[in-house]
C-alpha positions, 0 to 999 in steps of 0.5 A, spaced: 316 354 784 313 361 784 313 365 790 307 366 793 304 373 795 303 375 802 301 381 806 304 384 812 300 383 819 303 385 825 301 387 832 302 394 834 299 397 841 297 403 844 297 405 852 294 411 854 296 414 860 300 408 862 293 404 861 292 399 855 288 402 850 288 398 844 292 393 839 291 393 832 293 388 827 295 392 821 300 393 816 307 396 819 307 403 816 305 410 817 304 407 825 304 414 828 299 416 823 295 410 825 295 412 832 294 419 831 288 418 827 285 413 832 285 417 837 282 422 834 276 418 831 275 415 838 274 422 841 280 422 845 283 428 841 281 434 836 288 436 835 295 434 836 296 439 841 292 435 846 296 429 845 304 427 847 305 421 843 312 417 844 314 410 840 317 404 844 324 403 842 324 396 843 317 394 841 312 396 836 307 400 840 306 407 843 305 411 849 300 417 849 299 422 854 292 425 854 289 430 859 285 426 864 279 430 863 279 428 856 280 420 857 274 421 863 270 424 857 271 417 853 270 413 859 263 416 861 260 414 854 260 407 857 262 403 851 260 396 851 264 391 847 262 390 840 264 384 835 264 389 829 267 389 822 271 395 825 275 397 831 270 400 836 268 407 836 261 405 833 259 402 840 258 409 842 253 410 837 250 404 838 249 406 846 247 413 844 245 415 837 245 422 839 253 421 840 252 423 832 250 430 832 245 432 827 246 437 822 245 440 815 248 437 809 255 439 809 256 439 801 255 435 795 260 430 792 264 431 786 261 429 779 262 422 776 267 423 772 271 426 777 270 420 782 273 415 776 279 420 776 280 420 784 280 412 784 284 412 779 289 416 783 288 412 789 289 405 786 295 408 782 299 409 789 297 402 791 303 399 791 301 393 796 295 392 792 299 391 786 303 386 789 299 382 793 291 384 791 290 383 799 290 390 802 285 396 803 286 403 801 284 410 803 285 417 801 283 424 803 281 428 798 279 436 796 275 433 790 281 435 785 287 431 788 289 426 794 291 430 800 294 423 803 293 416 802 294 410 806 294 402 805 293 397 810 290 390 811 284 393 815 280 398 812 279 402 818 286 402 819 287 405 812 282 411 814 285 412 821 292 413 817 290 418 812 286 422 817 293 422 822 297 424 816 293 430 815 293 432 822 300 431 823 301 435 816 297 441 819 292 440 814 284 441 815 280 434 815 273 437 815 270 439 809 274 434 805 272 427 802 274 420 803 275 415 798 275 407 801 276 401 797 272 396 801 265 397 804 263 403 808 261 400 815 258 404 821 265 404 824 268 408 817 262 413 817 262 414 824 269 416 824 268 420 818 262 424 821 266 426 827 272 428 822 267 433 819 268 430 812 263 432 807 262 425 803 265 418 803 266 414 797 267 407 795 267 402 789 263 398 793 257 399 798 255 402 805 252 398 810 245 400 813 247 403 819 253 407 816 247 410 812 243 412 818 249 415 821 251 419 815 243 421 815 244 424 822 250 427 820 249 431 814 254 427 810 253 423 804 255 416 802 257 414 795 256 407 793 258 404 786 262 410 786 266 408 779 260 406 776 256 409 771 251 411 776 253 412 783 248 411 789 248 417 793 245 415 801 245 420 806 244 428 807 242 429 799 240 424 794 238 430 789 244 430 785 
């Protein structure tokens, strides 16, 4: 009998100042990157100097120590529970659209042919995708090459991992672009807007709420990015 392809899925928890914060259902690698990227995307930190992260020795989990005023600031946003396609940060935007600051266009995406090359690199590095087909990929790019890459069963987890990897490596995130293999949800757009990214590109399409977030932030969403006619949404549709 032929073997069946499966993707790993495990529960990984995070406590902030000894209080339970989140449990991810995720692929069990790049977990420190996942934790750092999630803390950044949720607004708890702006950089590594604002967190002390310790792994649990006996379980898949982390303890994060963050200044109480930062934790209080996130709590003050009054996020209400949202059953969403992502992991929660978009609840801030739903409660208060002004949480995404308006701003000028952050720049333009690469040319069509460049996207094809970038996504080719993304898929080439996707070992689990080649093995199983049942996983998402994300990559941070300067428009010339991939700066970090991650795979996960959750597309939002993959994004947190690449952002976390860049922060841990001491690389700037703002001003770069993000490649994702699934649709661009409001969750991903919110994380990208907060990270200062210029664009998010996908072979799929964005959601309507993701487009609204991009328009406010001055960010571009590129749908159908590997087709002959990519669809631009958000800050600048003139390209």
